[in-house]
Each structure stands twice: as C-alpha cells, then as structure tokens.
C-alpha positions in Angstrom: 0.1 0.0 0.1 1.4 3.3 -1.0 0.9 6.0 1.8 -0.2 9.3 0.6 -0.9 10.5 4.2 0.6 9.7 7.7 -1.3 7.0 9.5 -0.5 8.7 12.9 -1.2 12.3 12.1 -3.1 12.6 8.9 -0.7 14.9 7.2 0.7 14.4 3.8 3.4 11.5 3.9 5.9 13.5 2.0 9.7 12.7 2.0 10.2 15.6 4.5 7.6 14.2 7.0 9.8 12.6 9.7 8.0 13.8 12.9 5.9 10.6 13.2 8.6 8.3 12.3 10.0 6.9 15.6 10.1 3.7 17.3 7.4 4.5 19.8 4.7 5.4 16.9 5.7 2.2 15.1 3.9 0.0 17.8 0.8 2.2 17.8 -2.2 1.3 15.5 -3.0 3.7 12.6 -5.3 6.5 13.5 -5.7 8.0 10.0 -6.3 6.2 6.6 -3.0 6.3 4.6 -5.1 6.5 1.3 -7.6 9.3 2.2 -6.6 10.7 5.7 -9.9 10.1 7.2 -9.9 9.4 10.9 -10.4 5.7 11.4 -12.4 3.9 14.0 -9.7 1.7 15.9 -10.3 -1.4 18.2 -7.4 -2.6 20.3 -7.3 -5.8 21.8 -4.6 -7.9 23.7 -3.8 -9.8 20.6 -3.9 -6.9 18.0 -5.8 -4.1 16.4 -8.5 -3.6 13.8 -8.9 -0.2 12.1 -11.7 0.8 9.9 -11.9 3.5 7.1 -15.3 4.5 6.0 -14.1 4.6 2.4 -11.5 2.0 2.1 -12.5 -0.8 4.6 -10.8 -2.5 7.3 -6.9 -2.9 8.2 -5.7 -5.3 10.9 -2.5 -6.2 12.6 -2.9 -9.7 11.7 -0.8 -10.8 8.7 -2.7 -12.0 5.8 -2.7 -15.8 5.5 
C-alpha cells in the first residue's frame, strides 16, 4: 500500500515528513487512513488491532494468511 498520508497524524506523507517516524509510533495502531487521511475507528485488543476506514475498509495487525 502506497501511503499518501501519515497514519499517525493525517498529514501528507512526503519525504520531509519525519515527525511521526520514531520507534514509539511504530508500535501504535494507525489512526488515519493512508489513502484518504480520514480518521478511522480503531479497536485495540490484547492480540492486536482493527482499524476501519469508512471508504477503504478494514486494516488489521494480523498478517494475511
């Protein structure tokens, strides 16, 4: 998936956008859709997370398989 927007702050993910790229945010679930920057509904459980975009569907922390 090509990220057009940052999944942590919703700002355009350009080459200069490095504010949200640190080890701490790598462990957090996405809060914004990478395709449209809409705020997502996020549900966190002990085994992972599910994030839902109203336009682009569901993303999970579970690997596809």
